[in-house]
C-alpha positions in Angstrom: -39.8 -14.7 -83.9 -43.4 -14.7 -82.8 -46.3 -12.4 -83.7 -49.2 -12.1 -81.4 -52.5 -10.6 -82.6 -55.1 -9.3 -80.2 -58.4 -7.7 -81.1 -60.2 -5.4 -78.6 -63.6 -3.7 -78.8 -63.7 -0.3 -77.1 -66.6 1.2 -75.2 -68.4 4.0 -77.1 -66.6 7.3 -76.6 -63.5 5.7 -75.1 -61.3 5.6 -78.2 -59.1 8.6 -77.3 -58.5 7.4 -73.7 -57.6 3.9 -74.9 -55.3 5.2 -77.7 -53.4 7.4 -75.2 -52.9 4.6 -72.8 -51.8 2.3 -75.6 -49.3 4.9 -76.9 -47.7 5.0 -73.4 -47.6 1.2 -73.4 -46.0 1.1 -76.8 -43.3 3.6 -75.8 -42.3 1.4 -72.9 -42.5 -1.8 -75.0 -39.9 -0.5 -77.4 -37.4 -0.6 -74.5 -38.1 -4.2 -73.6 -35.7 -7.1 -74.4 -37.1 -9.1 -77.3 -39.5 -6.4 -78.7 -39.3 -6.3 -82.5 -42.3 -4.3 -83.8 -45.9 -3.3 -83.0 -48.7 -2.2 -85.3 -52.0 -0.8 -84.1 -54.8 -1.3 -86.6 -58.3 0.2 -86.7 -60.7 -1.6 -89.1 -62.1 0.8 -91.6 -65.7 -0.1 -90.9 -65.3 -0.6 -87.1 -63.7 2.5 -85.5 -64.4 1.2 -82.0 -62.1 -1.9 -82.6 -58.4 -2.1 -82.2 -56.2 -4.8 -83.5 -52.7 -5.0 -82.0 -50.0 -6.9 -84.0 -46.9 -7.3 -81.9 -43.8 -9.1 -82.9 -41.4 -10.4 -80.3 -38.2 -12.4 -80.4 -40.0 -15.1 -78.3 -43.2 -15.7 -76.5 -41.2 -15.7 -73.2 -40.0 -12.1 -73.9 -43.7 -11.1 -74.4 -44.7 -12.8 -71.2 -41.9 -11.1 -69.2 -43.0 -7.8 -70.6 -46.5 -8.4 -69.1 -44.9 -8.6 -65.6 -43.2 -5.2 -65.9 -44.4 -2.0 -64.1 -45.0 -0.1 -67.3 -47.3 -2.8 -68.7 -49.2 -3.1 -65.4 -49.6 0.7 -65.1 -51.4 0.9 -68.4 -53.6 -2.1 -67.7 -56.3 -0.1 -65.8 -56.9 2.6 -68.3 -56.9 0.1 -71.2 -59.3 -2.2 -69.4 -61.6 0.7 -68.3 -61.9 1.7 -72.0 -62.5 -1.8 -73.4 -65.5 -4.0 -73.6 -63.3 -7.0 -73.7 -59.6 -8.0 -73.3 -59.3 -9.9 -76.5 -57.7 -13.3 -76.8 -54.1 -13.3 -78.1 -53.5 -15.4 -81.2 -49.9 -16.6 -81.7 -48.2 -17.0 -85.0 -44.7 -18.1 -85.8 -43.0 -15.5 -88.1 -42.0 -17.4 -91.3 -40.7 -14.4 -93.3 -40.4 -10.7 -92.5 -39.2 -7.8 -94.6 -39.3 -4.2 -93.5 -40.1 -1.4 -95.9 -37.2 1.1 -96.2 -38.1 4.7 -95.7 
């Protein structure tokens, strides 16, 4: 498994638009082969930043997801709301345990 972490800075006042588009993207991602988990983090002291932590079976699965229509359809509203795209940082998942509800 691989985890990719991407940090994005949003334009002032665009937080709700970005969050709506990201929720749409996440709903679609959950249906993709290889998707494991996604977390959206907002730093306490930087409400205009978003940190996406996505876990995929493989980097190839993540790259294939980037070529799908649902991913491409959400690109414009996310980019319009962002000051930057962020640079993905890749990490091999060494250990993972999910909390039971």
